[in-house]
C-alpha positions as CSV (number, residue, x, y, z in Angstrom):
1,X,-13.7,-5.1,-7.6
2,X,-11.2,-2.1,-7.7
3,X,-12.7,-0.8,-11.1
4,X,-16.3,-1.5,-9.7
5,X,-15.7,0.6,-6.6
6,X,-13.8,3.1,-8.5
7,X,-16.7,3.7,-10.8
8,X,-18.8,4.5,-7.7
9,X,-16.3,7.2,-6.6
10,X,-15.8,9.0,-9.9
11,X,-16.5,12.7,-9.5
12,X,-17.2,12.3,-5.9
13,X,-13.7,12.2,-4.3
14,X,-10.2,14.1,-4.7
15,X,-8.1,11.2,-4.0
16,X,-8.4,7.6,-2.9
17,X,-6.4,5.8,0.0
18,X,-5.4,2.5,-0.9
19,X,-4.6,0.2,2.1
20,X,-1.7,-2.3,2.2
21,X,-2.7,-5.6,3.7
22,X,-5.0,-4.0,6.3
23,X,-5.2,-5.7,9.5
24,X,-2.4,-8.0,8.4
25,X,-4.7,-9.8,6.1
26,X,-3.2,-10.8,2.6
27,X,-5.0,-8.9,-0.2
28,X,-4.2,-7.4,-3.6
29,X,-0.9,-5.2,-3.3
30,X,-1.8,-1.5,-2.8
31,X,0.6,-0.8,-5.6
32,X,-1.4,-2.8,-8.1
33,X,-4.6,-1.2,-7.0
34,X,-3.2,2.2,-7.3
35,X,-2.1,1.6,-10.8
36,X,-5.7,0.5,-11.7
37,X,-7.2,3.6,-10.0
38,X,-4.5,5.9,-11.7
39,X,-5.6,4.5,-15.2
40,X,-9.1,5.3,-14.3
41,X,-8.2,8.9,-13.7
42,X,-8.0,8.9,-9.8
43,X,-5.2,10.4,-7.6
44,X,-4.3,7.3,-5.6
45,X,-2.7,7.5,-2.2
46,X,-0.3,4.4,-1.8
47,X,-0.2,2.9,1.6
48,X,3.1,1.2,2.3
49,X,3.3,-1.0,5.4
50,X,6.9,-1.3,6.4
51,X,6.1,-4.3,8.6
52,X,6.4,-6.5,5.4
53,X,9.5,-4.7,3.7
54,X,13.2,-4.1,4.2
55,X,14.8,-0.9,3.3
56,X,15.7,-2.0,-0.1
57,X,12.1,-2.9,-0.8
58,X,10.7,0.4,0.4
59,X,13.1,2.3,-1.7
60,X,12.5,0.3,-4.8
61,X,8.7,0.6,-4.2
62,X,8.8,4.5,-3.7
63,X,11.1,4.7,-7.1
64,X,8.6,2.6,-8.8
65,X,5.7,4.6,-7.6
66,X,7.3,7.9,-8.7
67,X,8.1,6.4,-12.0
68,X,4.4,5.5,-12.7
69,X,3.1,8.8,-11.5
70,X,1.9,7.7,-8.1
71,X,2.9,10.8,-6.0
72,X,1.2,10.4,-2.8
73,X,2.5,7.8,-0.3
74,X,1.6,7.1,3.2
75,X,4.1,4.8,5.1
76,X,3.0,3.0,8.2
77,X,4.3,0.4,10.4
78,X,1.1,-1.7,10.0
79,X,-0.9,-3.9,12.2
80,X,0.9,-6.6,13.9
81,X,0.9,-9.9,12.0
82,X,-0.5,-12.0,14.9
83,X,-3.9,-10.2,14.1
84,X,-3.9,-11.3,10.4
85,X,-4.4,-14.6,8.6
86,X,-0.7,-15.5,8.9
87,X,-0.1,-14.9,12.6
88,X,3.3,-16.8,12.7
89,X,4.8,-14.6,9.8
90,X,8.0,-12.9,10.5
91,X,8.1,-9.0,10.5
92,X,10.9,-6.9,8.5
93,X,10.8,-4.2,11.2
94,X,14.1,-5.3,12.6
95,X,15.7,-2.6,10.6
96,X,14.1,0.2,12.4
97,X,16.0,-0.7,15.5
98,X,19.5,-0.1,14.3
99,X,21.8,2.1,16.3
């Protein structure tokens, strides 16, 4: 699906914003989709939802993206998990409340 949609956008867009479990619904990781788009010649924008990651995971994903040439990252808190397909899932956002 990513390749099919990517082919439709070739020569039309400058960059592609790749969402990360939009509306708290489980989907392919934005990291994987960005790699596919990068291989196709696109300049992907990696969306990283912090709701699902702790500090170590965020730093690890940023370093991994940089190592693979993904230079654009948009960090967001993300939609509350109660709106998605796993409404009882726990958030990882507690680390943002440290004093």
